[in-house]
matplotlib code that plots the C-alpha trace (Angstrom):
import matplotlib.pyplot as plt

x = [32.0, 35.0, 34.8, 37.3, 38.4, 36.9, 39.8, 42.8, 41.2, 42.7, 40.9, 39.3, 37.4, 35.9, 32.3, 30.0, 27.9, 25.3, 24.5, 24.3, 21.9, 19.5, 19.7, 19.3, 16.6, 14.4, 15.3, 14.0, 10.8, 10.5, 10.7, 8.1, 5.8, 6.3, 5.3, 2.6, 0.9, -2.0, -1.0, -3.0, -1.6, -0.3, -1.6, 1.5, 1.7, 5.2, 5.4, 8.8, 10.8, 14.4, 16.9, 14.8, 11.6, 13.5, 14.9, 11.5, 9.9, 12.3, 11.7, 7.9, 8.2, 10.3, 7.7, 4.3, 2.9, 2.2, -0.9, -0.6, 2.0, 1.4, 4.2, 3.9, 6.8, 7.1, 7.8, 5.5, 8.3, 10.5, 7.6, 7.1, 10.8, 10.7, 7.7, 9.3, 12.6, 11.1, 8.5, 11.3, 13.0, 10.0, 7.9, 4.6, 2.9, 3.6, 1.4, 2.8, 0.2, 0.0, -1.1, -0.3, -4.0, -4.4, -1.4, -2.7, -6.4, -7.3, -3.6, -2.9, 0.9, 2.2, 5.9, 6.7, 10.3, 10.4, 12.5, 9.5, 9.3, 5.5, 2.9, 2.6, 0.3, -2.9, -4.8, -8.1, -6.7, -5.5, -7.7, -8.7, -6.3, -3.3, 0.3, 2.5, 6.4, 7.4, 11.1, 11.8, 11.7, 14.4, 14.5, 12.2, 10.8, 10.2, 7.3, 5.7, 2.4, -0.1, -1.4, -4.5, -2.5, -0.3, -3.2, -5.3, -2.3, -0.7, 2.8, 6.0, 9.5, 13.0, 14.2, 12.1, 15.0, 15.6, 11.9, 11.4, 14.2, 14.4, 11.1, 9.0, 6.3, 5.9, 7.1, 4.9, 1.6, 3.0, 3.7, 0.1, -1.2, -2.7, -0.6, 1.8, 4.9, 2.6, 1.4, 4.5, 3.3, 6.8, 10.0, 10.3, 12.6, 10.0, 7.6, 10.2, 10.9, 7.2, 7.0, 4.7, 1.7, 1.7, -1.4, -4.6, -7.2, -7.7, -9.1, -6.5, -3.9, -0.3, 2.6, 6.3, 8.4, 12.0, 15.0, 17.8, 20.2, 23.9, 23.6, 21.7, 24.6, 27.1, 25.1, 24.7, 28.4, 29.4, 27.2, 28.6, 32.1, 31.7, 30.0, 32.6, 35.4, 33.6, 33.1, 36.5, 35.0, 36.3, 39.5, 42.6, 44.1, 47.5, 47.6, 51.3, 52.0, 48.5, 46.1, 42.5, 39.5, 37.3, 33.9]
y = [-0.8, 1.1, 4.9, 6.4, 10.0, 11.0, 13.2, 11.0, 7.6, 7.0, 5.0, 7.2, 4.9, 1.5, 1.5, -1.2, -2.0, -3.9, -0.9, 1.3, -1.0, -1.0, 2.8, 3.8, 1.2, 2.4, 6.1, 5.7, 4.1, 7.0, 9.4, 7.4, 7.4, 11.2, 11.7, 9.1, 8.2, 10.2, 12.9, 11.3, 7.8, 6.2, 2.7, 0.7, -3.0, -4.6, -7.9, -9.2, -8.8, -8.6, -5.7, -4.1, -4.2, -2.4, 0.2, 0.8, 1.2, 4.1, 5.5, 5.5, 7.2, 9.9, 10.8, 10.1, 10.1, 6.5, 5.6, 1.8, -0.7, -4.5, -6.9, -10.4, -12.7, -16.3, -17.1, -15.7, -15.9, -13.5, -11.2, -11.1, -10.5, -7.7, -6.1, -6.3, -4.9, -1.9, -1.2, -0.5, 1.8, 3.6, 3.7, 2.7, -0.8, -2.9, -5.8, -9.1, -11.0, -14.4, -13.7, -11.1, -10.6, -9.6, -7.3, -5.3, -5.2, -1.5, -0.5, 2.7, 2.1, -1.3, -2.3, -5.8, -6.8, -10.5, -13.1, -14.8, -15.8, -16.1, -13.4, -12.5, -9.6, -10.0, -7.2, -8.3, -7.5, -3.9, -1.0, 1.8, 4.7, 2.6, 3.1, 0.0, -0.1, -3.4, -4.0, -7.7, -9.3, -8.4, -11.2, -11.7, -15.0, -13.7, -11.5, -10.4, -9.0, -10.9, -9.8, -8.1, -5.9, -4.6, -4.2, -2.1, 0.1, 3.2, 1.9, 4.0, 2.8, 3.9, 3.2, 2.0, 0.0, -2.0, -2.7, -3.9, -6.5, -7.5, -6.9, -10.0, -8.0, -6.2, -8.9, -11.8, -9.8, -8.5, -12.1, -13.0, -10.2, -8.3, -5.1, -3.6, -1.4, 1.7, 0.5, 2.2, 5.7, 7.0, 7.2, 9.0, 11.4, 12.3, 13.2, 15.4, 17.1, 17.8, 15.6, 13.0, 13.4, 11.7, 10.7, 12.0, 11.0, 9.7, 6.3, 5.3, 2.7, 3.6, 1.2, 1.9, -1.0, -0.7, -2.4, -0.1, 1.8, 2.4, 6.2, 5.6, 3.6, 6.2, 9.1, 7.4, 6.4, 10.0, 11.4, 8.9, 9.6, 13.4, 13.2, 10.8, 13.2, 16.2, 14.5, 12.9, 9.4, 6.3, 4.3, 5.1, 2.1, 2.0, 0.3, 0.3, 3.8, 5.2, 5.8, 5.1, 5.8, 2.9, 4.4]
z = [-3.3, -4.6, -5.2, -7.6, -8.3, -11.7, -12.6, -11.6, -11.7, -8.2, -5.6, -3.0, -0.8, -0.1, 1.2, 2.3, -0.7, 1.3, 3.4, 0.3, -1.5, 1.5, 1.9, -1.7, -2.5, 0.3, -0.4, -4.0, -2.7, -0.3, -3.2, -5.1, -2.2, -1.7, -5.3, -5.8, -2.5, -1.1, 1.2, 4.1, 3.5, 6.7, 7.0, 6.0, 5.1, 4.8, 3.0, 4.1, 7.3, 6.2, 5.6, 2.9, 5.0, 7.9, 5.5, 3.9, 7.2, 7.9, 4.4, 4.7, 8.1, 6.5, 3.9, 5.5, 9.0, 9.9, 11.7, 11.6, 10.5, 9.8, 8.7, 7.2, 6.5, 5.2, 8.9, 11.6, 14.1, 12.0, 11.5, 15.3, 15.9, 13.3, 15.1, 18.6, 17.4, 15.6, 18.2, 20.7, 18.2, 16.9, 20.0, 18.5, 17.9, 14.9, 14.2, 13.0, 11.0, 9.5, 5.9, 3.3, 2.7, 6.3, 6.2, 3.1, 4.0, 4.0, 3.7, 1.7, 1.6, 0.6, 0.3, -1.0, -0.2, -0.5, -2.3, -3.6, -7.3, -7.2, -6.4, -2.8, -3.4, -5.3, -7.0, -5.4, -2.0, -2.7, -1.4, -3.8, -3.6, -2.3, -3.4, -3.8, -3.8, -5.4, -4.7, -4.2, -7.6, -10.0, -12.6, -15.7, -14.3, -10.8, -9.6, -6.3, -7.8, -9.7, -13.1, -11.8, -9.4, -12.3, -14.8, -12.4, -11.4, -12.9, -13.2, -12.6, -12.8, -12.1, -15.6, -18.6, -20.3, -17.2, -16.7, -20.2, -19.8, -16.1, -14.3, -14.1, -12.4, -15.8, -18.2, -17.1, -17.5, -20.8, -22.0, -21.0, -23.3, -20.3, -20.8, -23.4, -23.1, -22.9, -19.5, -18.1, -17.3, -16.8, -14.7, -11.4, -13.0, -15.5, -12.7, -11.1, -14.4, -14.9, -18.1, -16.6, -14.2, -10.9, -9.0, -10.6, -8.0, -4.5, -5.7, -8.3, -7.5, -8.1, -8.4, -8.3, -9.6, -8.4, -10.0, -9.0, -11.2, -10.9, -10.5, -7.3, -5.8, -7.0, -5.6, -2.2, -2.1, -3.0, -0.2, 2.4, 1.4, 1.6, 5.0, 6.3, 5.3, 6.7, 10.1, 10.2, 10.3, 8.5, 8.6, 6.5, 4.8, 3.3, -0.1, -1.1, -0.1, -1.0, 1.9, 1.1, 3.3, 4.3, 5.3]

ax = plt.figure().add_subplot(projection="3d")
ax.plot(x, y, z, "-o")
ax.set_aspect("equal")
plt.show()
């Protein structure tokens, strides 16, 4: 990722975009969880065992006290490897389970971070009062949640416009006639601004559909660059007489 000076247009830094995507995606889910999940939520189900699952585990730990963590992946071996790796880092048990239904049974925090194009989370499995962060599907024809899961949820998004054109988790139930555009309760920013209500009761199901927006990447990159400069980290690279920081 390239970071430019807004005043001169000059190149300031090159930053690993893969790392930024993992960090900012999970950070926004962390914000959604802080705003929407029950205060005592702490039984976490992770569907997926890749980079985003790891980042989301860290984000959930940052905003809630976790009592239990279960992880499910398309490969049980990958789920087990994920559990062993993070158990060593976090110091508490993580259960690798064989099915998504087993992972989410009784969970009050659920993060779906899979490449699946078909539902991996069914509404019938989700406990009352749970909060779901759906981050994996980002195309109109792909979804991680079935129609029932979306219909029974209060749906929040990062940006309405993106959701109405890109989010299969929303667009497929809409095409089926199960929901309309008004099913989107609001954006996270509207909750922060006090224009939209967050959770209203312990038993309602809340859903945050994440697609990601450019400002999140820019904010993360700006923060990383500022901290790198302040701490003297990064590598200076000479591009034709101009030295640019690589963070």
